[in-house]
N, C-alpha and C positions, 0 to 999 in steps of 0.2 A: 290858089287854094284859099279856102275860107278860114278866117281866124275865129277863135272862140267869141270874141266880142261881136263879130258880124253875125255869127250863129244866134247869139242871144237876141240881137236886134230882129232877126228873122222870126224867132219864136215869139217875141213880143208883138210883131206885126200880125201873128196868127191869133192874137188875143190870149196868149198863154201867160201865166204868171212866171216870168223869167227874169233873173237878175244876175249880173256879173259880180261875184263876191270879191274877186281879185283877178289879176291878168290871166291866171290859169285855173280858176275855180268859178263854177257857175251853179245855180240852183234853178230847177224847174219844179213848179208845184201844179199838179193836175188832179182832176177827178179820177177815181179808180177805173171808171169805164173808158178813160182815154189812155191808160197806161200802155197798152199794146201798141196803139197808134203812135204815141210819142216815142216809144222805144224803137219802133221800126224807122221812124223819122231820124232818130239819133244814129241808127245803124247806117242809114242811107247817106248820112253826113260824114261818115268815117269812124264813128265810135264802134269798135269791133268787139269789145268785150265788157262784161260787168265785173268790176273789181270786187265788190262786196254787196251784200243784201243784209239789211238790218231792220229792226223795228223798234218802236218806242211806245210806251204806255203813258198817255196823258190822263191820268186817273181823274183829276179835277174836272176834265172836260168829257169824261167817259168816251175817249176815242183812242184808237191805235193808229200809228203811222208806220208806213214802210218807206225805206229809203234805199234806192239803188244807186251805186256809184259807177259811172261809165268812163272808159278811157279808150285810147287807141294805140295799137302797136304799129299800124300800117300807114297812118298819115303823119308825116313829119311835123306839120304845123300843130297837130293836136297831141303829140306824144307826151307832153307834160300837162295836158289839160284833164281836169276831172269835172264831170257834170253829175250833180246829185239830182236824181228824179224822185220827188216826194209825193206821196198820196196818203190820204187818211180815210178812216172808216169808223163807224160807231162800235161800241162794245157789242151791240145787238147783232151786228152783221160783220163778224171778223173774217172776211174773206176778200181776196183780190184775185184778179186773173194772173196766172203764171206767165212769166216772160220766157219760159224755157223754149217755146217754139221759135223764138227770135234769137235768144242768147242762151246756148247750152251752159254757159258758165254760171248760171243762177242755180244749178242743180242743188248744191250743198247749202247755199245761203238761204234759199227759200225753205228747205227742210229744217234748218236750224231755227229760223224764225217761227216756223210752225210749232216746233217742239218747245221753244222757250217762251213764246208769247201767245200761242194758240191761234195764230193767224193762218188760215187755210188758203192755199194757192190752187185755184181751180185749174184743171188741165195739166198739172204737174204730173209727169209720168210715174213718180215714185213717192207720193206724198204719204210717207209713213215715218214713224219715230226712229231715231237713231240710238238714243240712250234711255229715254223714259220707257216704261213698259207700254205695249200697245193698248192696254186697258186703263191707262192713266186717267184718273179723275181728280179734280181739284183745281187749285189755283196754279197757273203756269209760273215757272220759276222766275221769269223776268217781269212779271206784272207787279205793279206797285203794291197790290193787295196781298202779295205773297209774304208770309211771315215765317221766319226761321224759328224752329223749335230749339230752345236752349236746354231742354231736359237731357241730362246725361252728357252734356258737352263740358269738357274740362276747360275752365277759364282760370288763368294764372294770376288774375288781378281782381280786386273787388269790383262788383258790378254796381 
């Protein structure tokens, strides 16, 4: 069976930005148009589920990043391994292809990332809000430009 280190060398030979962060952690950085292809490749190598989906706002660069964390229940050599698959986009085009058709475990994570950062996942079968109203307008709550209103908030110490 293939180790995580061997897999990363294989990804590097495909001209992907891939690095081994520790014996059981690795990071792949890809263009968003390659997300599905690389997710399928990870699945074929034994990574059978996505642990989490999250996003980050790099306001100073006007870009948003999505990070998927993959792991394996079924391959003994990979059971402790986690691969982070990262991709970014501009503020002007806040959308990514959904990985749902490859990994159904992204269902909630992609929806949460949509709701909190405003990143839309194309082809997700239920891309709707969970907590914010459907007609929500304004700055998404996890964007750096979001400002908390302090009016009417009780603060027990001087500001």
